[in-house]
BANU-594906 format. One line per field, with one value per residue (C-alpha): residue number from 1; residue in three letters; x, y, z. Coordinates in steps of 0.001 Angstrom, whole numbers, always signed. Layout:
REM residues N
nr = c(NUM  ...)
rest = c(ALA  ...)
xx = c(X  ...)
yy = c(Y  ...)
zz = c(Z  ...)
END
This chain:
REM residues 306
nr = c(1  2  3  4  5  6  7  8  9  10  11  12  13  14  15  16  17  18  19  20  21  22  23  24  25  26  27  28  29  30  31  32  33  34  35  36  37  38  39  40  41  42  43  44  45  46  47  48  49  50  51  52  53  54  55  56  57  58  59  60  61  62  63  64  65  66  67  68  69  70  71  72  73  74  75  76  77  78  79  80  81  82  83  84  85  86  87  88  89  90  91  92  93  94  95  96  97  98  99  100  101  102  103  104  105  106  107  108  109  110  111  112  113  114  115  116  117  118  119  120  121  122  123  124  125  126  127  128  129  130  131  132  133  134  135  136  137  138  139  140  141  142  143  144  145  146  147  148  149  150  151  152  153  154  155  156  157  158  159  160  161  162  163  164  165  166  167  168  169  170  171  172  173  174  175  176  177  178  179  180  181  182  183  184  185  186  187  188  189  190  191  192  193  194  195  196  197  198  199  200  201  202  203  204  205  206  207  208  209  210  211  212  213  214  215  216  217  218  219  220  221  222  223  224  225  226  227  228  229  230  231  232  233  234  235  236  237  238  239  240  241  242  243  244  245  246  247  248  249  250  251  252  253  254  255  256  257  258  259  260  261  262  263  264  265  266  267  268  269  270  271  272  273  274  275  276  277  278  279  280  281  282  283  284  285  286  287  288  289  290  291  292  293  294  295  296  297  298  299  300  301  302  303  304  305  306)
rest = c(MET  LYS  VAL  LEU  ILE  ALA  THR  ASP  LYS  PRO  PHE  ALA  LYS  THR  ALA  VAL  ASP  GLY  ILE  LYS  LYS  VAL  VAL  GLU  ALA  ALA  GLY  PHE  GLU  LEU  ALA  LEU  LEU  GLU  LYS  TYR  THR  GLU  LYS  GLN  GLN  LEU  LEU  ASP  ALA  VAL  ALA  ASP  ALA  ASP  ALA  VAL  ILE  ILE  ARG  SER  ASP  VAL  VAL  ASP  ALA  GLU  VAL  ILE  THR  ALA  ALA  LYS  LYS  LEU  LYS  ILE  VAL  VAL  ARG  ALA  GLY  ALA  GLY  TYR  ASP  ASN  VAL  ASP  LEU  LYS  ALA  ALA  THR  ASP  ALA  GLY  ILE  CYS  VAL  MET  ASN  THR  PRO  GLY  GLN  ASN  SER  ASN  ALA  VAL  ALA  GLU  LEU  VAL  PHE  GLY  LEU  LEU  ILE  TYR  ALA  VAL  ARG  ASN  PHE  PHE  ASN  GLY  ALA  SER  GLY  THR  GLU  LEU  LYS  GLY  LYS  LYS  LEU  GLY  ILE  HIS  ALA  TYR  GLY  ASN  VAL  GLY  ARG  ASN  VAL  ALA  ARG  ILE  ALA  LYS  GLY  ILE  GLY  MET  GLU  LEU  TYR  ALA  TYR  ASP  ALA  TYR  ALA  PRO  VAL  SER  VAL  MET  GLU  ASN  ASP  GLY  VAL  LYS  PRO  CYS  ARG  SER  VAL  GLU  GLU  LEU  TYR  GLU  THR  CYS  ASP  ILE  VAL  SER  LEU  HIS  ILE  PRO  ALA  THR  ALA  GLU  THR  LYS  GLN  SER  ILE  ASN  PHE  ASP  LEU  LEU  SER  LYS  MET  PRO  LYS  GLY  GLY  ILE  LEU  VAL  ASN  THR  ALA  ARG  LYS  GLU  VAL  VAL  HIS  GLU  THR  ASP  MET  VAL  LYS  PHE  MET  GLU  ALA  ARG  LEU  ASP  PHE  LYS  TYR  VAL  THR  ASP  ILE  LEU  PRO  GLY  ASN  HIS  ALA  GLU  MET  GLN  GLU  LYS  PHE  ALA  ALA  ARG  TYR  PHE  SER  THR  PRO  LYS  LYS  MET  GLY  ALA  GLN  THR  ALA  GLU  ALA  ASN  ILE  ASN  ALA  GLY  ILE  ALA  ALA  ALA  GLN  GLN  ILE  VAL  ASP  TYR  LEU  LEU  ASN  GLY  ASP  ASN  LYS  PHE  GLN  VAL  ASN  LYS)
xx = c(-28590  -27774  -25473  -24141  -22748  -20289  -19076  -17294  -17266  -20774  -21453  -23639  -27334  -27509  -24666  -26785  -30035  -28126  -26411  -29961  -31505  -29001  -29010  -32880  -33286  -31314  -33511  -31100  -31302  -29639  -28325  -26449  -23926  -22780  -20644  -20021  -17632  -16809  -15358  -17867  -20624  -18835  -18261  -22048  -23207  -21079  -22274  -25112  -23883  -23136  -21537  -19796  -19138  -16492  -14566  -11676  -12847  -10684  -11668  -9042  -8866  -11269  -13895  -13543  -13788  -17116  -18590  -19610  -21618  -19287  -18682  -17357  -15804  -15825  -13805  -15241  -12068  -8873  -6677  -7423  -4667  -7318  -8363  -6370  -6307  -4579  -7308  -9990  -8318  -8075  -11771  -12553  -13974  -13572  -12043  -12582  -11876  -13356  -10613  -10973  -14109  -12239  -9536  -10630  -11325  -7734  -6247  -7814  -6695  -3243  -3418  -5157  -2334  +221  -1160  -1325  +2380  +4006  +1822  +3771  +505  -1094  +1149  +1117  +4702  +5491  +5215  +5480  +3572  +3021  +3175  +6365  +7360  +8411  +6009  +7036  +4097  +5260  +3013  +732  -2392  -5944  -5032  -1750  -3412  -5889  -2962  -1380  -4732  -5092  -1364  -1469  -4077  -1665  +1131  +3513  +6208  +5302  +7284  +6331  +7801  +5665  +7587  +4258  +2406  +3277  +5750  +3396  +488  +2595  +4002  +403  -542  +2251  +4163  +7876  +8752  +11476  +13723  +14066  +12355  +15825  +15506  +12176  +13390  +16494  +14468  +11276  +10577  +7579  +6706  +3153  +3039  +372  +2118  +101  +1603  +3353  +6153  +8258  +6876  +6641  +9095  +10699  +10522  +13473  +16337  +18467  +15644  +14559  +17997  +18034  +15274  +16239  +16476  +12976  +11534  +7974  +6578  +2791  +1499  -2204  -1291  -611  +1134  +3378  +5291  +7207  +9804  +8835  +12293  +14006  +11667  +12294  +16021  +15866  +13846  +16181  +19200  +17205  +15661  +14308  +11907  +8337  +6095  +2394  +23  -3506  -2523  -1452  +1926  +2518  +5066  +2575  +3319  +6942  +6684  +4324  +6675  +9827  +8582  +5271  +6322  +7174  +4905  +1096  -1223  -5026  -6533  -7610  -7661  -9391  -8730  -11855  -13956  -16143  -19796  -19161  -16598  -18660  -21721  -19542  -17576  -20547  -22751  -19876  -19197  -23010  -22994  -19673  -21209  -24536  -22408  -20311  -23142  -25248  -22932  -19555  -17951  -14633  -13229  -11985  -10883  -7625  -7033  -6792)
yy = c(-15246  -12505  -9736  -8017  -4619  -4591  -1220  +367  +3666  +3605  +4376  +7498  +6938  +7577  +4629  +2141  +3025  +2431  -750  -1909  -1366  -3390  -6237  -6443  -6210  -9446  -11181  -11132  -9860  -7107  -6962  -4124  -3739  -343  +1275  -2045  -1686  -5494  -7871  -10412  -8354  -8874  -12470  -13065  -10946  -12979  -16332  -16591  -14075  -15248  -11924  -9185  -5544  -3864  -629  -445  -3446  -6407  -9649  -11963  -15849  -15728  -13894  -16197  -19171  -17892  -17082  -20713  -19658  -16862  -16802  -13292  -10304  -6892  -4192  -983  +871  +169  -1327  -4753  -5539  -5401  -8885  -12188  -13336  -16872  -17603  -16491  -18382  -21680  -21335  -20904  -17158  -14791  -11577  -8454  -4496  -1613  -48  +3365  +4460  +6393  +7536  +11086  +11725  +10702  +12470  +15928  +15371  +14869  +18608  +19926  +18561  +19857  +23312  +23407  +22412  +24802  +27778  +26847  +25346  +28856  +30406  +33628  +33452  +33726  +30050  +28833  +27594  +24275  +25544  +24505  +22010  +18606  +16265  +12462  +9882  +6514  +4045  +5123  +3218  +4708  +7325  +8088  +8810  +11390  +13048  +13512  +14737  +17433  +18208  +19111  +21617  +23381  +23471  +20932  +18878  +15380  +12233  +8656  +5266  +1945  -1240  -2769  -22  +298  +3240  +3968  +4616  +7297  +8675  +9042  +11009  +13572  +12060  +11376  +7599  +6924  +3889  +3420  +4432  +6254  +8239  +9513  +10607  +12271  +14175  +15395  +18357  +16736  +13039  +11701  +8058  +5623  +2218  -539  -2090  -5270  -7320  -5444  -2057  -1894  +367  +1047  +4903  +4979  +7374  +6319  +6897  +10234  +11408  +11797  +14275  +17771  +20722  +21917  +18424  +17380  +13895  +13471  +10044  +9041  +5507  +3303  +4016  +763  +2016  +4578  +3865  +5849  +5720  +6912  +9727  +11210  +10656  +12288  +15282  +15863  +15958  +17925  +21136  +21873  +18855  +18602  +15524  +15744  +12535  +11434  +8339  +9182  +7666  +5548  +8079  +11021  +12788  +12662  +14159  +16787  +17851  +17952  +19032  +21178  +23606  +20856  +18135  +17437  +14434  +14240  +12731  +9831  +8492  +10694  +10046  +8359  +10493  +12117  +11585  +10721  +8165  +6780  +6236  +5003  +2411  +940  +686  -791  -3379  -4401  -4799  -6926  -9272  -9691  -10217  -12975  -14819  -14818  -14911  -15895  -12748  -12468  -9542  -7655  -10803  -10117  -13579  -15580)
zz = c(-10412  -7653  -8224  -5004  -5031  -2191  -1487  +1712  -212  -1936  -5468  -6335  -6188  -10004  -10418  -8370  -10300  -13389  -12153  -11045  -14175  -16299  -13695  -13411  -17224  -17374  -14966  -12148  -8639  -7116  -3596  -1821  +777  +1659  +4149  +5881  +9026  +9720  +7126  +8640  +6970  +3718  +4174  +4868  +2141  -536  +683  -1943  -4448  -8062  -8932  -6980  -7926  -5757  -5733  -3388  -1299  -563  -2028  -474  -175  +2758  +1006  -2080  +239  +1834  -1691  -2682  -5782  -6920  -10550  -11275  -9512  -11295  -9861  -11020  -11924  -13707  -10623  -9311  -6854  -4206  -5490  -4880  -8361  -7573  -5107  -7521  -10462  -8260  -7252  -10860  -10519  -13437  -12102  -14356  -14241  -16094  -17873  -19316  -17205  -14912  -17086  -17707  -14051  -12855  -15889  -14927  -11129  -12468  -13723  -10512  -8344  -10709  -11150  -7300  -7182  -9944  -8180  -4826  -3003  -3453  -935  -2468  -4112  -7753  -9355  -12955  -15681  -17228  -20887  -22465  -19903  -20566  -19221  -18898  -18934  -17172  -18650  -21727  -20885  -20765  -18157  -19733  -23117  -21497  -19708  -23226  -24572  -21907  -21759  -25461  -25168  -22127  -24592  -22927  -24683  -24410  -23656  -22566  -21536  -21522  -22310  -23437  -25476  -29048  -29971  -32846  -30628  -28907  -32036  -33453  -30352  -30718  -27852  -28008  -26853  -24732  -24784  -20997  -17846  -17019  -20254  -19231  -15864  -17255  -19870  -18143  -15650  -14615  -14518  -13986  -12593  -14061  -13760  -11780  -8629  -9551  -8369  -11088  -10160  -6293  -4726  -8273  -7975  -5861  -5004  -7993  -10544  -8852  -8949  -12719  -12873  -13792  -11256  -10322  -10895  -10059  -9518  -9352  -8405  -9228  -9660  -6593  -3282  -3490  -6506  -4582  -2230  +649  +2626  -653  -1272  +2181  +1607  -1890  -869  +1835  -713  -3457  -2202  -5667  -6133  -5447  -4846  -5115  -4897  -4032  -2335  +1239  +1953  +4950  +6143  +5353  +8815  +8418  +4766  +5995  +8864  +6864  +3214  +3716  +1231  -1487  -580  -907  -571  -672  +2535  +479  -3208  -5242  -8946  -9623  -7252  -9728  -10507  -14079  -13453  -10478  -12864  -15855  -13953  -11940  -15216  -17130  -14243  -14344  -18220  -17968  -15494  -17502  -20803  -19048  -17286  -20205  -23261  -21551  -22755  -20747  -22645  -19630  -17725  -15764  -14463  -17659)
END
């Protein structure tokens, strides 16, 4: 069995060493494709692979067609919208993610962005504190729960909305559940986005929803670019001079946002939520172990295209 690591943004050497140890202990071969610049390189590399580990790399129908022996793809991270699930399912390929492995890294970044925002992007002017503010967690999965854990230590008042998470889980964590997404935005000074990019959520963070936020509201997005309606965001920030938006996903209209709202808007140059040594290692090794468990034992616990 051949396991391919295909990463435009490479894993840390420690992570690759850990993956190699897991793969070779199972009697499999490990191949490495890093920092590739042409899609053809990926197509050539997957041709004889039984399993592939990716990060933000795109596995579309063309890649799946080229991978004649492929049995499993694991996205080392939580999101998996860079994999064509239908094409994979049609080809009989199992797709997995590694939920939870990057969660603390993303949650910590949320507060890095928020502190930067409430202190006016360190421009020397007097800012505000996070303590005592109402924080809304939009989606209460692995990242959202880590956000709640950190926010409690800061002394924030916590709210969450998630149509799929049990209310009891939120209440047990000391988080007040909201009955609707509108209630979350109406109630909270700050909202942290953790929703996936689905047909239901894409561009759902729009003018009408943002308009419900109190004066001085802040939105922090470490989820997905596609969930924010970018045209509406410009319109809203033009109308609401008190509002701030911070994100680690560069918007498609970044230049316009930067030009118009430099004092109230910030984006990292590229997605950085999972960019820590610990998350890198955890997600990579988890991906390798899931591949081994699937190929040897049929364990599909983390399959996302069932």
